[in-house]
Backbone as JSON, one array per atom type, in Angstrom:
{
  "sequence": "MTTREDRHRTRVEQVLGAAARLFRQHGFDGTGMAAVAAESGLSVGGIYRHFATKDDIVTALVARDLTRIRDSLPPAGAAARRSARSQVQELVSALVDASIPDQDTAALVVEFMAVATRDSRVADLLRHHNATMTAELTNRLAAVPGVHPWSARPCAVLMLVLVDGLTVAVAVDGMQHRQGAGQEIAELAVGVLALD",
  "N": [[-7.74, 31.26, 12.52], [-10.02, 28.57, 11.7], [-9.89, 26.63, 8.71], [-11.9, 25.36, 6.16], [-10.98, 23.14, 4.98], [-9.16, 22.38, 7.07], [-11.25, 21.72, 9.1], [-12.59, 19.66, 7.71], [-10.41, 17.72, 7.58], [-10.23, 17.27, 10.3], [-12.57, 16.22, 11.02], [-12.72, 13.8, 9.25], [-10.42, 12.5, 10.63], [-11.62, 12.12, 13.05], [-13.69, 10.23, 12.42], [-12.14, 8.1, 11.39], [-10.63, 7.36, 13.5], [-12.74, 6.69, 15.41], [-13.86, 4.49, 13.82], [-11.76, 2.74, 13.77], [-11.36, 2.08, 16.42], [-13.82, 0.65, 17.09], [-13.96, -1.19, 15.03], [-11.67, -2.77, 15.98], [-12.96, -3.6, 18.52], [-15.54, -4.74, 17.89], [-15.25, -5.88, 15.48], [-15.2, -5.76, 11.95], [-17.49, -6.62, 10.5], [-19.54, -6.41, 12.68], [-19.92, -3.73, 13.15], [-21.52, -0.86, 12.51], [-22.54, 1.89, 10.44], [-23.98, 3.67, 12.03], [-23.04, 3.27, 14.61], [-20.34, 4.0, 14.25], [-21.03, 6.8, 13.75], [-21.92, 7.58, 16.21], [-19.82, 7.05, 18.06], [-17.94, 8.72, 17.13], [-18.92, 11.21, 17.3], [-20.29, 12.42, 15.24], [-22.88, 13.13, 13.0], [-24.82, 10.52, 11.32], [-25.2, 11.22, 8.69], [-23.35, 13.28, 8.5], [-21.04, 11.49, 8.46], [-21.56, 10.15, 6.09], [-20.97, 12.25, 4.31], [-18.29, 12.18, 4.27], [-17.47, 9.51, 3.78], [-18.79, 7.13, 1.86], [-19.24, 4.33, 2.31], [-18.58, 1.73, 4.63], [-16.36, 0.24, 3.46], [-15.08, 2.24, 2.2], [-13.99, 3.48, 4.49], [-12.34, 1.65, 5.63], [-10.6, 1.6, 3.34], [-9.41, 4.13, 3.57], [-8.28, 3.88, 6.19], [-6.35, 1.77, 5.79], [-4.79, 3.12, 3.7], [-3.83, 5.49, 5.16], [-2.26, 3.9, 7.1], [-0.43, 2.82, 5.41], [0.8, 4.96, 4.26], [1.83, 5.99, 6.73], [3.83, 3.97, 7.45], [5.54, 3.91, 5.18], [6.53, 6.66, 5.21], [8.06, 6.39, 7.44], [10.28, 4.8, 7.02], [13.75, 4.76, 6.41], [15.12, 6.73, 3.87], [16.27, 5.47, 0.66], [19.6, 4.63, 0.33], [20.19, 6.61, 2.32], [21.98, 6.25, 4.33], [24.66, 5.87, 3.49], [27.21, 5.89, 4.33], [27.35, 4.2, 6.39], [27.82, 0.8, 7.45], [26.64, -1.99, 5.4], [25.33, -3.96, 6.84], [24.35, -2.4, 9.1], [22.67, -0.47, 7.8], [20.61, -2.19, 6.93], [19.76, -3.27, 9.16], [18.64, -0.87, 10.35], [16.79, -0.29, 8.46], [15.01, -2.48, 9.03], [14.33, -2.35, 11.65], [13.0, 0.11, 11.56], [10.84, -0.55, 9.91], [9.47, -2.53, 11.48], [8.89, -1.01, 13.9], [7.12, 0.9, 12.87], [5.22, -0.81, 11.66], [4.06, -2.0, 13.71], [3.24, -0.33, 16.03], [1.66, -0.66, 18.41], [-0.37, -2.64, 20.53], [-3.16, -2.38, 19.9], [-3.09, -1.36, 17.27], [-1.9, -3.61, 15.99], [-4.09, -5.43, 16.48], [-6.12, -4.22, 14.89], [-5.04, -4.64, 12.22], [-4.92, -7.31, 12.1], [-7.66, -7.89, 12.18], [-8.38, -6.74, 9.74], [-7.06, -8.55, 7.97], [-8.62, -10.88, 8.54], [-11.14, -9.86, 7.58], [-10.37, -9.56, 4.91], [-10.51, -12.15, 4.07], [-13.11, -12.62, 3.36], [-14.18, -10.57, 1.91], [-13.77, -9.32, -0.96], [-13.03, -6.64, -1.89], [-11.59, -5.57, 0.23], [-9.56, -7.34, 0.39], [-8.33, -7.09, -2.02], [-7.35, -4.32, -1.5], [-5.56, -4.85, 0.58], [-3.81, -6.55, -0.83], [-2.76, -4.7, -2.59], [-1.4, -2.98, -0.84], [0.39, -4.76, 0.28], [1.9, -5.23, -2.05], [2.97, -2.57, -2.66], [4.51, -2.23, -0.38], [6.28, -4.12, -0.76], [7.8, -3.38, -2.88], [8.85, -0.95, -2.1], [10.57, -1.65, 0.0], [12.24, -3.46, -1.39], [13.32, -1.69, -3.3], [14.65, 0.07, -1.47], [16.54, -1.78, -0.05], [17.93, -2.74, -2.45], [19.5, -0.33, -2.87], [21.3, -0.62, -0.86], [24.78, -0.92, -0.36], [26.6, -3.67, -1.61], [24.44, -5.44, -1.71], [23.08, -7.96, -3.64], [21.08, -7.48, -6.75], [19.26, -9.59, -7.26], [18.62, -10.59, -4.88], [17.32, -8.69, -3.22], [14.32, -8.45, -3.6], [13.11, -11.0, -2.6], [14.08, -10.92, -0.1], [12.77, -8.59, 0.75], [10.09, -9.61, 0.65], [10.19, -11.69, 2.53], [10.74, -10.37, 4.94], [8.4, -8.86, 5.07], [6.51, -10.91, 5.47], [7.55, -11.92, 7.81], [6.98, -9.85, 9.61], [4.17, -9.72, 9.38], [3.48, -12.03, 10.71], [4.45, -11.57, 13.1], [2.91, -9.4, 13.79], [0.29, -10.71, 14.11], [0.98, -12.24, 16.61], [1.54, -10.09, 18.5], [-0.87, -8.89, 18.45], [-2.55, -10.89, 19.6], [-1.14, -11.79, 21.94], [0.27, -9.53, 23.04], [2.62, -6.77, 23.38], [5.21, -7.77, 24.31], [6.04, -9.62, 22.45], [7.25, -8.2, 20.54], [9.75, -7.43, 21.47], [12.93, -7.42, 20.66], [12.52, -8.73, 18.39], [12.79, -7.24, 16.12], [15.39, -7.07, 15.75], [16.02, -9.71, 15.43], [14.68, -10.32, 13.08], [16.2, -8.54, 11.47], [18.77, -9.63, 11.48], [18.32, -12.06, 10.23], [17.52, -11.1, 7.76], [19.97, -9.94, 6.87], [21.51, -12.25, 6.85], [20.05, -13.72, 4.47], [20.58, -11.72, 2.61], [23.25, -12.27, 2.37], [25.35, -10.49, 3.66], [28.21, -9.25, 5.28]],
  "CA": [[-9.05, 30.78, 12.14], [-9.76, 27.2, 11.07], [-10.42, 26.66, 7.33], [-13.03, 24.27, 5.65], [-10.11, 21.96, 4.85], [-8.83, 21.72, 8.51], [-12.5, 21.02, 9.54], [-12.85, 18.3, 6.79], [-9.59, 16.83, 8.01], [-10.38, 16.9, 11.64], [-13.82, 15.29, 10.9], [-12.19, 12.48, 8.72], [-9.65, 11.76, 11.57], [-12.54, 11.65, 14.04], [-14.44, 9.19, 11.84], [-11.14, 7.07, 11.23], [-10.35, 7.0, 14.88], [-13.8, 5.95, 15.88], [-14.0, 3.36, 13.39], [-10.59, 1.87, 13.99], [-11.76, 1.57, 17.78], [-14.96, -0.11, 16.85], [-13.54, -2.45, 14.21], [-11.11, -3.61, 16.93], [-13.76, -3.99, 19.61], [-16.62, -5.42, 17.49], [-15.09, -6.53, 14.3], [-15.78, -4.9, 10.74], [-18.9, -6.93, 10.27], [-20.14, -6.07, 13.89], [-19.8, -2.38, 13.32], [-22.53, -0.24, 11.56], [-22.22, 3.3, 10.49], [-24.61, 4.54, 13.22], [-22.14, 3.05, 15.75], [-19.23, 4.96, 13.91], [-21.29, 8.06, 14.0], [-22.1, 7.85, 17.84], [-18.41, 7.1, 18.63], [-17.06, 9.89, 16.59], [-19.55, 12.45, 17.65], [-20.77, 13.13, 14.15], [-24.2, 12.55, 12.72], [-24.77, 9.49, 10.29], [-25.26, 12.11, 7.42], [-21.87, 13.75, 8.51], [-20.02, 10.58, 8.04], [-21.69, 9.83, 4.79], [-20.37, 13.29, 3.55], [-16.85, 11.9, 3.91], [-17.31, 8.15, 3.45], [-19.96, 6.32, 1.34], [-19.44, 2.98, 2.76], [-17.6, 1.11, 5.59], [-15.22, -0.1, 2.83], [-14.31, 3.49, 2.12], [-13.39, 3.8, 5.75], [-11.14, 0.73, 5.65], [-9.64, 2.04, 2.39], [-8.84, 5.37, 4.05], [-7.35, 3.36, 7.28], [-5.24, 1.28, 5.2], [-3.98, 4.14, 3.1], [-3.33, 6.08, 6.21], [-1.35, 3.07, 7.48], [0.62, 2.67, 4.29], [1.61, 6.28, 4.33], [2.63, 6.07, 8.09], [4.88, 3.19, 7.41], [6.49, 4.49, 4.13], [7.27, 7.73, 5.7], [9.1, 6.03, 8.71], [11.5, 4.12, 6.44], [14.86, 5.57, 5.85], [15.26, 6.7, 2.35], [17.15, 4.57, -0.11], [21.0, 5.34, 0.18], [20.45, 7.72, 3.32], [23.17, 6.1, 5.36], [25.6, 5.26, 2.65], [28.59, 5.95, 5.03], [27.36, 3.21, 7.43], [27.99, -0.61, 6.89], [25.5, -2.62, 4.91], [24.54, -4.51, 8.02], [23.62, -1.39, 9.98], [21.63, -0.07, 7.19], [19.72, -3.13, 6.86], [19.14, -3.26, 10.63], [17.83, 0.33, 10.58], [15.45, -0.44, 7.78], [14.11, -3.48, 9.65], [13.84, -1.62, 12.79], [11.91, 1.22, 11.25], [9.61, -1.25, 9.39], [8.84, -3.28, 12.67], [8.37, 0.08, 14.75], [5.99, 1.48, 12.18], [4.09, -1.63, 11.23], [3.48, -2.56, 14.88], [3.49, 0.58, 17.03], [1.04, -0.99, 19.68], [-1.21, -3.92, 20.32], [-4.26, -1.81, 19.11], [-2.77, -1.25, 15.77], [-1.7, -5.02, 15.52], [-5.26, -6.08, 16.34], [-6.75, -3.84, 13.78], [-4.39, -5.13, 11.01], [-5.31, -8.78, 11.98], [-9.1, -7.79, 11.85], [-8.44, -6.42, 8.14], [-6.71, -9.72, 7.37], [-9.72, -11.63, 8.7], [-12.1, -9.34, 6.57], [-10.1, -9.77, 3.45], [-10.92, -13.54, 3.43], [-14.48, -12.59, 3.08], [-14.5, -9.32, 1.39], [-12.78, -9.04, -2.11], [-12.52, -5.25, -1.98], [-10.5, -5.55, 1.31], [-8.45, -8.38, -0.09], [-7.43, -6.25, -3.04], [-6.69, -3.28, -0.79], [-4.42, -5.32, 1.25], [-2.93, -6.99, -1.87], [-2.03, -3.58, -2.92], [-0.62, -2.44, 0.29], [1.57, -5.6, 0.32], [2.81, -4.98, -3.2], [3.62, -1.51, -2.42], [5.51, -2.27, 0.58], [7.38, -5.11, -1.16], [8.5, -2.59, -3.94], [9.53, 0.09, -1.26], [11.43, -2.45, 0.7], [12.93, -3.86, -2.55], [14.22, -0.45, -3.79], [15.65, 0.41, -0.31], [17.39, -3.04, 0.01], [18.74, -2.69, -3.61], [20.39, 0.55, -2.75], [22.44, -0.9, 0.14], [26.02, -1.43, -1.08], [26.73, -5.11, -1.44], [23.14, -6.31, -1.85], [22.75, -8.29, -5.0], [19.9, -7.23, -7.05], [18.29, -10.63, -7.37], [18.33, -11.05, -3.55], [16.6, -7.69, -2.54], [12.98, -8.55, -3.49], [12.95, -12.09, -1.79], [14.41, -10.42, 1.28], [11.63, -7.82, 1.14], [8.9, -10.63, 0.82], [10.54, -12.38, 3.66], [10.55, -9.28, 5.92], [6.86, -8.56, 5.24], [5.78, -12.12, 6.05], [7.83, -12.21, 9.14], [6.18, -8.8, 10.19], [2.73, -10.15, 9.46], [3.54, -13.02, 11.74], [4.72, -10.8, 14.33], [1.61, -8.59, 14.17], [-0.57, -11.57, 14.68], [1.52, -12.45, 17.81], [1.51, -9.13, 19.3], [-2.35, -8.69, 18.62], [-3.13, -11.96, 20.47], [-0.64, -11.96, 23.29], [1.03, -8.35, 23.63], [3.91, -6.17, 22.9], [6.43, -8.38, 24.75], [6.4, -10.51, 21.51], [8.08, -7.17, 19.69], [10.99, -7.1, 21.95], [14.05, -8.19, 20.15], [12.07, -9.18, 17.28], [13.15, -6.51, 14.99], [16.86, -7.38, 15.64], [16.19, -11.21, 14.93], [14.41, -10.22, 11.53], [17.42, -7.81, 10.68], [19.81, -10.76, 11.37], [17.74, -12.89, 9.08], [17.69, -10.33, 6.48], [21.38, -9.82, 6.6], [21.92, -13.53, 6.22], [19.65, -13.83, 3.26], [21.27, -10.91, 1.64], [24.68, -12.46, 2.38], [26.13, -9.42, 4.01], [29.13, -9.65, 6.37]],
  "C": [[-8.88, 29.34, 11.34], [-10.48, 27.21, 9.74], [-11.31, 25.52, 7.14], [-12.05, 23.16, 5.53], [-9.5, 21.37, 6.11], [-10.09, 21.08, 9.15], [-12.7, 19.78, 8.93], [-11.78, 17.24, 7.52], [-9.73, 16.23, 9.52], [-11.48, 15.75, 11.75], [-13.46, 13.78, 10.34], [-11.32, 11.83, 9.83], [-10.51, 11.32, 12.74], [-13.3, 10.33, 13.62], [-13.37, 7.97, 11.76], [-10.77, 6.47, 12.62], [-11.37, 6.25, 15.58], [-13.97, 4.62, 15.34], [-12.91, 2.27, 13.7], [-10.95, 1.25, 15.58], [-12.84, 0.67, 17.76], [-14.56, -1.31, 16.29], [-12.64, -3.47, 15.17], [-11.92, -4.3, 18.02], [-14.78, -5.16, 19.06], [-16.38, -6.14, 16.17], [-15.66, -5.62, 13.09], [-17.36, -5.35, 10.59], [-19.88, -6.54, 11.42], [-20.33, -4.65, 14.09], [-20.59, -1.62, 12.27], [-22.12, 1.28, 11.57], [-22.66, 4.16, 11.38], [-23.63, 4.36, 14.34], [-20.91, 3.87, 15.46], [-19.66, 6.32, 14.19], [-21.29, 8.35, 15.6], [-20.6, 7.92, 18.28], [-17.74, 8.4, 18.19], [-17.63, 11.25, 16.89], [-20.2, 13.13, 16.56], [-22.16, 12.49, 13.76], [-23.87, 11.56, 11.67], [-24.63, 10.17, 8.87], [-23.71, 12.86, 7.38], [-20.84, 12.77, 7.93], [-20.17, 10.23, 6.48], [-21.14, 10.98, 3.97], [-19.04, 13.01, 3.25], [-16.69, 10.51, 3.43], [-18.64, 7.51, 2.96], [-20.29, 5.06, 1.95], [-18.31, 2.65, 3.87], [-16.21, 0.71, 4.75], [-14.4, 1.03, 2.5], [-13.56, 3.86, 3.34], [-12.16, 2.98, 5.88], [-10.18, 1.26, 4.71], [-8.63, 3.31, 3.0], [-7.78, 4.86, 5.21], [-6.2, 2.7, 6.82], [-4.18, 2.23, 4.51], [-3.18, 4.96, 4.09], [-2.15, 5.24, 6.85], [-0.16, 2.91, 6.69], [1.53, 3.81, 4.39], [2.61, 6.41, 5.72], [3.97, 5.23, 7.97], [5.91, 3.72, 6.42], [7.08, 5.64, 4.64], [8.29, 7.5, 6.96], [10.2, 5.38, 8.18], [12.49, 5.03, 6.07], [14.8, 5.61, 4.4], [16.46, 5.81, 1.93], [18.48, 5.21, -0.16], [21.22, 6.41, 1.24], [21.58, 7.5, 4.03], [24.14, 5.54, 4.63], [26.92, 5.15, 3.41], [28.61, 4.85, 6.03], [27.45, 1.87, 6.69], [26.65, -1.03, 6.56], [24.7, -3.23, 5.85], [23.88, -3.55, 8.79], [22.56, -0.76, 9.25], [20.35, -0.92, 7.05], [18.84, -3.2, 8.24], [18.3, -1.97, 10.97], [16.66, 0.28, 9.85], [14.36, -1.33, 8.32], [13.42, -2.91, 10.92], [12.75, -0.74, 12.58], [10.69, 0.57, 10.71], [8.74, -1.98, 10.62], [8.18, -2.15, 13.75], [7.09, 0.57, 14.13], [4.85, 0.7, 11.94], [3.27, -2.13, 12.59], [3.85, -1.49, 16.17], [2.87, 0.09, 18.42], [0.14, -2.08, 19.33], [-2.48, -3.66, 19.59], [-4.21, -1.97, 17.68], [-2.66, -2.75, 15.3], [-3.11, -5.62, 15.39], [-6.12, -5.66, 15.29], [-6.32, -4.28, 12.33], [-4.9, -6.59, 10.94], [-6.84, -8.67, 11.54], [-9.28, -7.59, 10.27], [-7.89, -7.89, 7.43], [-7.81, -10.64, 7.4], [-10.86, -11.24, 7.63], [-11.75, -9.72, 5.07], [-10.46, -11.19, 3.05], [-12.5, -13.68, 3.02], [-15.04, -11.42, 2.18], [-13.36, -9.09, 0.23], [-12.26, -7.7, -2.24], [-11.23, -5.01, -0.97], [-9.38, -6.25, 0.91], [-7.74, -7.44, -1.12], [-6.72, -5.15, -2.45], [-5.34, -3.9, -0.16], [-3.23, -5.98, 0.2], [-1.86, -5.83, -2.32], [-1.06, -2.9, -2.0], [0.63, -3.47, 0.2], [2.63, -5.51, -0.83], [3.49, -3.71, -3.26], [4.69, -1.45, -1.54], [6.66, -3.28, 0.07], [8.25, -4.19, -2.18], [9.39, -1.57, -2.99], [10.75, -0.51, -0.71], [12.48, -2.96, -0.25], [13.82, -2.81, -3.02], [15.21, 0.01, -2.67], [16.72, -0.71, 0.05], [18.4, -2.93, -1.09], [19.75, -1.51, -3.44], [21.44, 0.47, -1.66], [23.62, -1.48, -0.53], [26.26, -2.86, -0.78], [25.63, -6.02, -1.44], [23.04, -6.57, -3.38], [21.39, -8.04, -5.49], [18.82, -8.13, -7.02], [17.92, -10.96, -5.89], [17.5, -9.9, -2.68], [15.15, -8.12, -2.53], [12.68, -9.79, -2.58], [13.15, -11.73, -0.54], [13.18, -9.58, 1.69], [10.32, -8.76, 1.41], [9.11, -11.2, 2.33], [10.37, -11.65, 4.95], [9.11, -9.02, 6.13], [6.22, -9.76, 5.82], [6.21, -12.11, 7.44], [7.07, -11.09, 10.11], [4.86, -9.18, 10.42], [2.49, -11.14, 10.75], [3.5, -12.56, 13.12], [3.4, -9.81, 14.76], [0.54, -9.42, 14.65], [-0.22, -11.99, 16.28], [1.27, -11.38, 18.89], [-0.11, -8.81, 19.36], [-3.12, -9.68, 19.63], [-2.39, -11.92, 21.76], [0.25, -10.64, 23.71], [2.22, -7.96, 23.0], [5.33, -6.93, 23.31], [7.04, -9.32, 23.52], [7.58, -9.39, 20.3], [9.5, -7.1, 20.25], [12.1, -8.08, 21.38], [13.77, -8.66, 18.84], [12.75, -8.41, 15.81], [14.72, -6.8, 14.64], [16.99, -8.89, 15.04], [15.78, -11.07, 13.3], [15.49, -9.65, 10.84], [18.4, -8.86, 10.47], [19.47, -11.7, 10.27], [17.92, -12.49, 7.73], [19.16, -10.39, 6.06], [22.03, -11.26, 6.14], [21.54, -13.93, 4.77], [20.27, -13.07, 2.28], [22.75, -11.17, 1.5], [25.78, -11.41, 2.58], [26.99, -9.93, 5.09], [28.86, -8.58, 7.54]]
}
């Protein structure tokens, strides 16, 4: 039997999936709550039971994205028997795969970047996401043997900037840009960290 919590989660996921599709197709500003309701199969009132505003939907989408990315990263020190180079390569590969699983996700992230230039709440949300990911990557890099503590944070920032650029390329031109990019970013990270 489905519980009330299960139904709630299912409806929230319906709304988030519908909103993500519409934001990609029509942009954040071009998507109203009535359109999200129609796309999700819920009533407008049903959506407002879960989300008071479109910004709340964006907040939930970004939070879901952050959780998905963080959960996909290997834990700090998890591969201690492997070389430092292979640990960094594994971390970068996981970051790229989770951040850019497909062109639709890349397009949605780029839409959020654009909205952030006009909407301070979305900008604050993306800043928080970036700060959280910078801290996560810094901690994981600092746990790799041979990584100097002073180099972990600049390398984490560089990795995120490169993934953001790759996200734009994939959104515009497709997944072929992702081919080999993770390896190239990993090699750059290894160089920045001065690992052999």
